[in-house]
C-alpha positions in Angstrom: 138.2 -11.6 124.7 141.9 -11.8 123.1 144.4 -11.1 125.4 147.1 -8.3 126.0 149.5 -10.5 124.4 147.4 -11.2 121.6 146.7 -7.6 121.2 150.3 -6.6 120.9 151.0 -9.2 118.3 148.1 -8.2 116.1 149.6 -4.6 116.3 153.3 -5.3 115.5 151.4 -7.4 112.5 149.8 -4.4 111.3 152.6 -2.4 111.4 154.7 -4.7 109.5 151.9 -5.4 107.3 152.1 -8.9 108.1 149.7 -11.8 108.7 149.4 -11.9 112.8 149.5 -15.8 112.7 152.9 -15.4 111.5 154.2 -13.7 114.4 152.1 -15.8 116.5 154.3 -18.9 114.7 157.4 -16.8 115.8 156.6 -16.4 119.5 155.3 -20.7 119.4 159.1 -21.2 118.1 161.0 -18.8 120.1 159.2 -20.8 123.4 160.2 -24.2 122.3 163.6 -23.2 121.7 163.5 -21.8 125.4 161.8 -24.8 126.6 164.2 -27.0 124.8 167.1 -25.5 126.0 165.7 -25.6 129.5 165.1 -29.3 129.4 168.1 -30.2 127.3 166.0 -32.8 125.7 165.8 -34.3 122.0 162.3 -34.6 122.2 160.0 -33.2 119.4 158.5 -30.3 121.1 155.8 -28.0 120.5 154.2 -25.0 121.8 150.4 -23.3 121.4 149.6 -19.6 122.4 146.1 -19.8 123.7 144.8 -16.2 122.3 142.2 -15.7 124.9 144.4 -16.4 127.8 147.7 -15.2 126.3 148.6 -18.4 128.0 151.6 -20.2 126.1 151.5 -24.2 126.7 154.5 -26.6 125.8 154.5 -30.0 125.1 156.3 -32.9 123.8 154.9 -35.3 121.1 155.2 -38.7 121.1 154.2 -41.2 118.1 152.2 -44.4 119.0 153.7 -47.4 117.9 152.2 -50.9 118.4 155.0 -52.8 120.2 157.9 -52.3 121.9 160.0 -53.8 119.3 159.1 -51.0 116.9 160.3 -48.3 119.5 163.6 -46.7 117.5 163.8 -43.8 119.8 162.4 -43.2 122.8 162.4 -39.6 122.8 160.1 -39.6 119.4 158.1 -42.6 119.8 155.8 -44.6 122.9 154.1 -48.2 122.7 150.3 -48.4 122.3 150.1 -50.0 125.8 152.3 -46.8 127.4 150.3 -44.4 125.6 146.7 -45.6 126.6 148.0 -45.1 130.2 148.0 -41.5 129.9 144.9 -41.2 126.9 142.9 -44.3 126.7 141.4 -43.2 123.1 144.7 -43.1 121.4 145.5 -45.7 118.6 148.7 -47.0 116.6 150.1 -44.0 114.7 148.1 -41.1 116.8 150.4 -39.0 118.6 150.7 -38.2 122.6 150.7 -34.5 124.0 153.0 -34.7 127.0 152.7 -31.4 129.1 156.1 -29.3 130.1 156.1 -26.7 132.3 157.0 -23.3 131.2 156.4 -21.1 134.1 159.8 -19.3 135.3 162.0 -21.4 132.9 162.5 -18.1 130.4 165.9 -17.1 132.1 168.0 -14.0 130.6 169.6 -16.1 128.3 166.1 -17.9 127.0 164.4 -15.0 126.7 167.3 -13.3 124.5 167.2 -16.3 122.3 163.6 -15.8 122.0 163.5 -12.5 121.2 166.1 -13.3 118.4 163.9 -15.9 117.2 161.3 -13.5 117.1 162.5 -10.9 115.4 164.5 -13.2 112.7 161.1 -14.9 111.7 159.0 -11.5 111.4 162.0 -9.9 109.0 161.8 -13.1 106.8 157.6 -12.6 106.5 158.1 -8.6 106.1 160.4 -9.4 103.0 158.3 -12.1 101.4 155.4 -9.3 101.9 157.4 -6.9 100.3 158.7 -8.8 97.5 155.1 -10.3 96.7 153.8 -6.8 96.6 156.4 -5.3 94.5 157.3 -8.0 92.4 154.1 -7.6 90.0 154.9 -4.0 89.7 158.3 -3.5 88.0 158.6 -0.9 85.5 156.2 1.1 87.6 156.6 4.9 88.5 156.2 5.3 91.9 156.7 8.9 94.6 159.5 8.2 97.1 160.9 10.3 99.7 164.7 10.4 100.5 165.6 8.2 103.9 169.4 8.0 104.1 172.5 7.6 102.2 174.7 4.9 102.6 177.8 5.0 100.8 176.8 5.3 97.2 173.4 4.1 97.6 170.3 6.0 98.1 167.7 4.3 100.6 164.1 5.7 99.7 161.0 5.2 101.9 158.4 4.3 99.0 155.2 3.7 101.6 155.3 -0.5 102.6 159.0 -0.9 102.2 162.3 0.9 101.8 164.0 0.7 98.0 167.2 1.1 97.2 169.0 3.2 94.6 172.6 2.0 93.7 175.0 4.4 91.8 174.3 2.8 88.5 170.8 3.3 88.6 171.2 7.3 89.3 172.1 10.3 87.1 175.2 11.8 87.3 173.6 15.0 87.2 171.5 14.8 90.3 172.2 14.6 93.7 169.7 14.0 97.0 168.8 15.7 100.3 166.8 13.7 103.3 163.3 14.5 103.0 163.2 15.0 99.7 160.4 13.6 97.2 161.1 12.3 93.6 159.8 10.0 91.0 161.5 7.1 90.6 161.0 3.6 88.8 160.5 -0.2 90.1 163.6 -1.4 88.5 163.8 -4.8 90.4 162.4 -7.1 93.3 165.7 -8.9 94.8 164.8 -11.6 97.6 167.8 -9.9 99.6 169.3 -11.9 102.6 169.2 -8.3 104.7 168.3 -4.6 103.6 165.7 -3.3 101.0 164.7 -5.6 98.5 163.3 -3.3 96.1 165.4 -1.4 93.4 164.7 1.6 92.1 166.0 3.5 89.4 166.6 7.4 87.9 168.3 6.4 84.9 165.4 3.9 83.1 164.2 5.4 80.0 160.5 4.3 81.7 161.0 7.7 83.9 161.2 10.0 80.5 158.4 8.0 79.2 156.3 8.6 82.2 157.3 12.2 82.3 156.1 12.4 78.7 152.9 11.0 79.5 152.5 12.9 82.3 153.1 16.7 80.6 151.7 15.9 77.1 147.9 15.4 77.1 148.2 13.6 73.1 150.5 11.2 74.7 148.2 10.7 77.9 145.0 10.4 75.2 146.9 8.0 72.5 146.8 10.2 69.8 150.8 10.4 70.0 152.5 7.4 70.9 156.3 6.7 72.1 157.5 4.2 69.7 161.2 4.0 71.1 163.2 5.8 73.6 166.9 5.2 73.8 168.8 7.1 76.9 172.3 7.7 78.8 171.2 9.1 81.8 172.5 12.5 83.1 173.9 12.9 78.9 171.4 12.9 76.5 167.7 11.0 75.7 166.3 10.4 72.4 162.8 9.6 71.7 161.2 8.6 68.8 157.0 9.5 68.5 154.6 9.1 65.8 151.0 10.5 65.6 148.0 8.6 64.8 146.2 11.6 63.8 147.5 13.1 60.0 146.6 16.6 61.9 148.8 16.4 65.2 152.8 17.0 64.9 153.8 14.6 67.1 157.3 16.5 67.2 155.6 19.7 68.2 152.6 18.3 70.6 156.0 16.7 72.6 157.8 20.2 72.7 154.8 22.1 73.4 154.2 25.9 73.1 157.5 27.8 73.3 159.5 24.3 74.5 157.1 24.5 77.7 156.4 20.9 77.9 159.8 19.4 77.1 161.7 22.4 79.1 159.4 20.6 82.2 160.9 17.5 81.9 164.3 18.7 80.9 164.1 20.6 84.8 162.8 17.6 86.1 166.0 15.4 85.0 168.0 18.4 86.1 169.3 19.6 82.7 169.7 16.2 80.6 169.3 17.1 76.8 166.2 15.3 75.1 166.2 15.0 71.6 162.6 14.6 70.1 162.3 12.6 66.8 159.3 11.7 64.3 159.5 8.2 64.0 159.2 6.4 60.4 159.2 2.7 59.2 161.6 3.0 56.9 164.8 2.3 58.2 166.9 4.8 56.0 164.7 8.2 56.8 164.1 7.1 60.5 168.1 6.7 60.9 168.6 10.5 58.9 166.3 11.6 61.8 167.8 9.9 64.3 171.2 11.0 63.9 170.1 14.5 64.2 171.7 17.5 64.4 174.1 16.3 62.3 173.3 16.4 58.3 173.3 12.8 56.6 174.4 12.9 53.0 172.9 9.5 52.0 171.8 6.2 53.8 172.4 2.4 52.7 171.4 -1.0 53.8 174.0 -3.1 53.8 172.2 -6.0 55.0 168.4 -6.0 55.9 168.6 -9.5 57.8 171.2 -8.4 60.1 169.8 -4.7 60.6 173.0 -3.3 59.6 172.9 0.3 58.0 175.9 2.4 56.1 175.7 6.5 56.7 177.9 8.8 54.8 178.0 12.3 55.9 180.2 15.5 54.6 183.7 15.4 56.1 182.4 18.5 58.2 180.0 16.6 60.1 181.3 13.3 61.2 182.4 14.2 64.3 178.8 15.9 64.8 177.3 12.6 63.7 179.2 10.5 65.7 179.0 12.8 69.0 180.9 13.2 71.9 182.9 9.7 72.9 180.3 8.0 70.0 177.2 9.2 72.2 174.7 10.3 69.2 175.6 7.4 66.9 175.5 5.1 69.7 171.7 6.1 70.9 170.5 6.5 67.5 171.5 2.6 66.8 169.9 2.0 70.1 166.9 3.9 68.9 166.9 2.3 65.3 167.5 -1.3 66.5 170.2 -1.3 63.7 173.8 -1.8 63.6 175.1 1.9 62.3 178.4 2.6 60.4 179.5 6.1 59.9 181.8 7.1 57.2 182.9 10.7 56.0 182.7 11.4 52.1 186.4 11.6 51.7 186.6 7.7 53.4 183.7 6.3 51.2 185.9 8.0 48.0 188.7 6.0 49.4 186.7 2.8 49.9 185.5 2.8 46.6 189.1 3.6 44.6 190.4 0.3 46.7 187.3 -1.7 45.4 187.8 -0.2 42.0 191.8 -1.2 42.1 191.3 -4.9 43.4 188.5 -5.5 40.5 190.7 -4.2 37.6 192.8 -7.2 36.1 196.2 -7.4 37.4 198.7 -7.8 34.5 202.2 -9.1 34.8 205.3 -8.5 32.8 208.1 -10.1 32.9 211.2 -7.8 32.6 213.2 -10.0 29.7 210.3 -8.5 27.3 211.4 -5.1 27.9 214.3 -4.3 25.2 217.3 -1.9 26.0 217.8 -3.4 29.7 220.2 -6.2 29.0 220.7 -9.9 30.3 223.0 -8.7 33.1 221.0 -5.5 34.4 217.7 -8.0 34.6 219.5 -10.4 36.5 220.3 -7.7 38.9 216.9 -6.6 39.4 215.7 -10.0 39.8 218.2 -10.7 42.3 216.7 -7.7 44.1 213.0 -9.2 43.9 212.3 -7.2 41.1 210.9 -9.5 38.3 208.0 -7.5 36.6 207.8 -4.5 34.5 204.8 -3.2 36.8 207.1 -3.3 40.0 210.0 -2.0 38.6 208.0 1.3 37.2 206.4 1.8 40.8 210.3 2.1 42.3 211.6 5.5 43.1 215.2 6.3 41.6 216.4 6.1 45.3 215.1 2.2 45.9 216.6 1.6 42.6 220.1 2.9 43.3 220.1 1.0 47.0 220.1 -1.7 44.4 223.8 -3.4 44.7 225.3 -2.3 41.4 223.0 0.0 40.1 224.3 3.6 39.7 222.5 7.1 38.8 223.3 6.2 35.0 221.9 2.8 35.0 218.6 4.5 36.6 218.1 6.9 33.9 218.8 4.0 31.3 216.1 1.8 33.3 213.7 4.9 33.5 214.3 5.5 29.6 213.7 1.8 28.7 210.7 1.4 31.1 209.0 4.7 29.4 209.6 3.8 26.2 208.2 0.5 26.6 204.8 1.6 28.0 204.4 4.2 25.3 205.2 1.5 22.6 202.2 -0.6 24.5 200.0 3.3 24.2 200.9 3.6 20.3 200.2 0.2 19.3 203.6 -0.4 18.0 205.7 -3.8 18.4 207.9 -3.6 21.6 210.6 -4.9 19.8 210.9 -2.5 17.3 210.5 0.5 19.8 213.5 -1.1 21.8 216.0 -1.3 18.4 214.9 2.4 17.9 216.3 3.5 21.1 219.4 1.2 20.9 221.5 4.0 20.2 221.0 6.1 16.9 222.1 3.5 13.7 223.6 1.1 16.2 222.0 -2.8 16.1 220.2 -3.7 19.2 223.5 -6.1 20.0 225.8 -3.5 20.2 223.5 -1.6 22.5 223.1 -4.0 24.8 227.0 -4.9 25.1 227.3 -1.0 25.5 224.9 -1.2 28.2 226.7 -3.9 30.2 230.2 -2.2 29.4 228.4 1.1 31.5 227.1 -1.7 34.2 230.7 -3.2 34.1 232.4 0.5 34.4 229.8 1.7 37.2 230.9 -0.9 38.8 234.5 -0.2 39.2 233.6 3.0 41.1 232.5 5.0 38.2 234.4 7.3 36.3 237.3 6.7 38.3 237.6 3.4 36.8 237.1 4.3 33.2 240.0 7.2 33.6 242.2 4.4 35.0 240.8 1.7 32.2 242.0 5.2 29.1 245.2 5.5 30.8 246.3 1.4 30.7 245.1 1.6 27.1 247.3 4.9 26.4 250.6 2.8 27.9 249.9 -0.1 26.1 249.3 2.0 22.5 252.7 4.0 23.3 254.3 0.8 24.5 253.4 -1.0 20.5 254.5 2.2 18.9 258.0 1.8 20.7 258.2 -2.0 19.9 257.3 -1.3 16.1 260.3 1.4 16.0 262.8 -1.1 17.4 261.9 -3.9 15.0 262.2 -1.6 12.0 266.2 -1.4 11.4 265.9 -5.3 12.5 264.0 -5.6 9.1 265.9 -3.1 6.7 269.4 -4.8 7.3 
């Protein structure tokens, strides 16, 4: 018959779900530590629990060697001659057990130490048992009871162990009361130094899949298959389903009569939105469905190997397709497993125009080829960085007037010359002939160039004021010339 001590050990083992031999070993180790502390010895001590009597005996173990020269540590080794004085049957390499008294040596400190050792060994064994029990059940749905709340974490009782749900594994819509029963997903199992080693989740997509399997018989029996799930807990879930029976509507089966099935799942998830989408093998069609409720204009596969799609929507549908903080397109991309770029019709049109402009041949014409500008004006424009007719045509009057030495009249002259140049190109006429026609109503091209340079020079002399000053000087010179001729006439008559 087992002793009372062994019966207690078996009761503790059943309560903790561990092997009784582990608890026995813990008790024996505790006795060894207490014995070593009492004797202050460095001997190799061992302890043994007698299952029948409940008595724990301690003894020192020494290895038998042949000669005294082979004894390196007297606490651990003994010669064959000395060992046979105690046990004549011993041989070299055997072990001699020397009893050590344990009665009355467990004082208060030694007993406390033994208690700590036993608890530590039991906790380690319990963690190993929990790890081995749940490591193969990751992803499984279990019923749990809320046990307590520790800061942001919620501690659950899942039967044989406690489980922890950290903040990132919780839905923002949910709060828990002590004693409440909920369904959770075993997310992972950790070999934690302390506390629960099982981590559970209410934010995992597996929870939604399990709820649909529970509520929708067609999914449970395999008629409707869940192909993909993308979830942001507490916000929105997108689930893609496919029917194996052409007579069964996959989406309708999941929604249920008047939405009863999906509403039951939404209540379990505390009001989380759920989009049920029909699965398609074609990524283009699947993308159009996944971006609902937005209406898609067209979908283009940019790179099939890299799984890259471009989606174009109407300008009014862009914000709906992207969703709040990009949630709709983010979930759609996760559901498809493709990268999705969303653009509006206006953005796509501008992009095409830029591509067409980049593909068009870029021609440049030097300013010297434009008749009517004059060498001085070409030099001024060149100094300002304008060397082609195309660049000159893109400039505004304000930009031209900002160039030193160019005023409003010159701007008009430049505009006329550039317009005539492009008009001559369109008409197929020679630019030189057109320039001569512009040069000045019957005057030669050279005269026109000189007039242009004179106008530029006049403008540099501060416009009309400088021109008026020049006219005044010319008049004074003419009057002096008349006076000189009048003075010299009498001399000639004499």
